[in-house]
C-alpha positions as CSV (number, residue, x, y, z in Angstrom):
1,M,0.0,0.1,0.0
2,I,1.0,3.6,-0.6
3,Y,0.5,6.3,2.1
4,R,-0.2,9.8,0.9
5,F,0.9,12.4,3.5
6,R,0.8,16.3,3.6
7,A,3.7,17.7,5.6
8,I,3.0,21.3,6.6
9,L,5.8,23.5,7.7
10,N,5.1,25.8,10.8
11,T,5.4,29.2,9.1
12,S,3.3,32.3,8.6
13,E,3.1,31.6,4.9
14,E,1.4,28.4,3.5
15,V,4.2,25.9,2.8
16,Y,3.5,22.2,2.5
17,R,4.4,19.1,0.5
18,D,2.3,16.1,-0.6
19,I,4.4,13.0,-0.5
20,E,3.6,9.3,-1.3
21,I,5.7,6.6,0.3
22,E,5.4,2.8,0.7
23,A,3.6,1.7,3.9
24,D,6.6,-0.7,4.6
25,A,9.2,2.1,4.3
26,T,11.0,3.2,7.6
27,F,10.6,6.5,9.3
28,E,14.3,7.1,8.2
29,D,13.1,6.8,4.5
30,F,10.3,9.2,5.4
31,H,12.8,11.6,7.0
32,N,15.0,11.5,4.0
33,V,12.0,12.3,1.7
34,V,10.7,15.2,3.8
35,T,14.2,16.9,4.2
36,Q,14.7,16.6,0.4
37,A,11.2,17.7,-0.5
38,F,11.7,21.0,1.6
39,G,15.3,21.6,0.4
40,F,17.2,20.7,3.6
41,D,20.4,18.6,3.5
42,G,19.2,16.1,5.9
43,Q,22.4,16.2,8.1
44,D,20.8,17.6,11.2
45,M,19.2,15.6,14.2
46,A,15.4,15.1,13.8
47,S,12.6,13.3,15.4
48,F,9.0,12.3,14.6
49,Y,6.5,12.4,17.3
50,I,3.3,10.2,17.3
51,S,0.5,12.7,17.7
52,N,-3.2,13.0,18.4
53,E,-6.0,15.1,17.0
54,K,-4.8,18.0,19.1
55,W,-1.2,17.8,17.6
56,E,0.2,17.0,21.0
57,Q,3.9,15.3,20.9
58,L,3.3,11.9,22.3
59,E,5.9,9.0,21.7
60,E,9.1,10.1,20.0
61,I,10.8,8.3,17.1
62,V,14.4,9.3,17.0
63,L,16.8,9.4,14.2
64,F,19.7,7.8,16.4
65,D,19.6,6.2,19.7
66,M,21.9,8.5,21.8
67,G,21.7,6.1,24.7
68,D,20.5,8.7,27.2
69,A,16.9,7.5,27.6
70,E,15.6,5.0,30.0
71,G,13.9,2.0,28.5
72,P,13.3,1.1,24.8
73,V,13.8,3.7,22.2
74,R,12.2,3.8,18.8
75,T,14.6,4.7,16.0
76,M,13.6,5.8,12.6
77,G,15.7,3.2,10.8
78,S,14.0,0.3,12.7
79,T,10.3,1.5,12.7
80,L,8.1,1.0,9.8
81,I,5.6,3.7,8.9
82,S,2.8,1.0,8.9
83,D,3.7,0.2,12.5
84,I,2.5,3.5,13.6
85,I,0.4,5.0,11.1
86,D,-3.0,3.6,9.9
87,A,-6.6,4.9,9.0
88,E,-7.3,5.8,12.8
89,N,-3.7,7.1,13.8
90,R,-2.9,9.5,11.1
91,N,-1.0,12.5,12.8
92,L,2.7,13.1,13.3
93,V,4.7,16.1,14.3
94,Y,8.3,16.2,12.7
95,I,11.0,18.3,14.1
96,Y,14.2,18.9,12.0
97,D,17.4,20.5,13.2
98,F,16.9,21.0,17.0
99,L,18.9,24.3,16.9
100,N,16.5,25.9,14.5
101,M,13.5,23.9,15.3
102,W,11.9,23.5,11.8
103,T,8.5,22.0,13.0
104,F,6.0,20.3,10.6
105,I,2.6,18.7,11.1
106,V,2.4,15.6,9.1
107,E,-1.0,14.1,8.3
108,L,-2.0,10.8,6.5
109,A,-4.4,12.0,3.6
110,D,-5.1,8.6,2.0
111,I,-4.0,5.1,1.6
112,V,-3.9,3.9,-2.0
113,A,-2.7,1.0,-4.1
114,P,0.7,1.6,-5.8
115,D,0.6,3.0,-9.3
116,P,2.9,1.0,-11.6
117,G,3.9,4.2,-13.5
118,F,5.5,5.7,-10.4
119,S,8.5,4.9,-8.3
120,Y,8.2,5.6,-4.5
121,P,8.7,7.6,-2.4
122,H,7.1,10.3,-4.8
123,L,6.8,14.0,-4.3
124,M,3.3,14.7,-5.6
125,Y,3.0,18.4,-5.0
126,A,4.9,21.3,-3.5
127,H,3.4,24.6,-2.4
128,G,5.2,27.6,-1.0
129,E,8.7,28.4,-0.3
130,V,10.6,27.7,2.7
131,P,11.7,30.8,4.6
132,M,15.3,31.5,5.4
133,T,14.8,31.0,9.2
134,A,12.4,28.8,11.1
135,Q,9.5,30.4,12.8
136,E,9.3,30.6,16.5
137,P,6.7,28.1,17.9
138,E,3.7,30.0,19.4
139,F,2.4,28.5,22.6
140,V,-1.2,29.4,23.5
141,S,-2.5,28.9,26.9
142,E,-6.0,27.4,27.0
143,S,-8.0,27.9,30.1
144,L,-11.8,27.2,30.6
145,D,-12.8,30.7,31.5
146,G,-10.5,32.5,29.1
147,D,-8.4,34.0,31.9
148,D,-4.6,33.5,32.0
149,P,-4.1,31.2,35.0
150,Y,-0.6,32.6,35.6
151,D,-1.8,36.2,35.6
152,D,-1.2,37.6,39.1
153,D,-2.4,41.1,38.4
154,Y,1.0,42.3,39.4
155,D,2.6,45.0,37.2
156,D,6.4,44.4,37.3
157,D,7.1,48.0,36.2
158,E,4.9,49.5,38.9
159,Y,6.8,50.9,41.9
160,I,4.8,51.9,44.9
161,P,6.9,53.5,47.8
162,G,6.7,51.5,51.0
163,T,5.1,48.5,49.3
164,N,7.9,47.0,47.0
165,D,10.9,47.4,49.3
166,Y,12.5,44.3,50.7
167,E,12.5,46.0,54.1
168,D,8.8,45.6,54.2
169,L,9.1,41.9,53.8
170,D,10.9,41.5,57.1
171,F,13.9,39.6,55.7
172,D,17.0,39.6,57.9
173,E,19.8,41.1,56.0
174,N,22.5,39.1,57.8
175,W,20.9,35.7,57.3
176,N,24.1,33.9,56.6
C-alpha cells in the first residue's frame, strides 16, 4: 500500500508538500524524503512524534539512539511507517534541526494501491517556499474561563513606595 501524506511547515506563509511513500518504508526513509522535499540537506538531528488530533507530541521516534533515554527507544531506521500510522492514527509532528526547530505537522491523507507508473517515494505536490529561518513556535494557554491562570495582576514595572521594598518583607539582611 501507498501512504499519501501532507507535511505542513510551521510558518506564517502556507508551505507544504504532498508525499507518497510505501507503507513498509521506515521512518528514516520518510525523514529523507521530507528533508529533500523541503530543500534541507538532511544532516541535522530530527525526530518524529506520534500525535493525536490536538497535535500533541506523544511518543518520540528518534533518528539515532543516543543512549540517554531509559527504556526502549524507537529509532527511525527500525520503525516501519505502517507500524505506527493507519486509518485511525494519522498524525505526526516532525522536528528537524533542533537548533533551528523546523517544525512540521504531518497528516496521512489517504491510503491507495501503488501505481505501476511511479517509483516511490514520490513528491506529488509542492506549495510555497521555505523561509530563510524557522518560525518561533507559538504557545497558547488554554483555560476554561478565558483567563490566564498565571496572571497575578502584578505589574512588574509599577513601583509603589513602601510596598515594593525588601525592608517591608521582614527579611534579615544578615541571614548567613
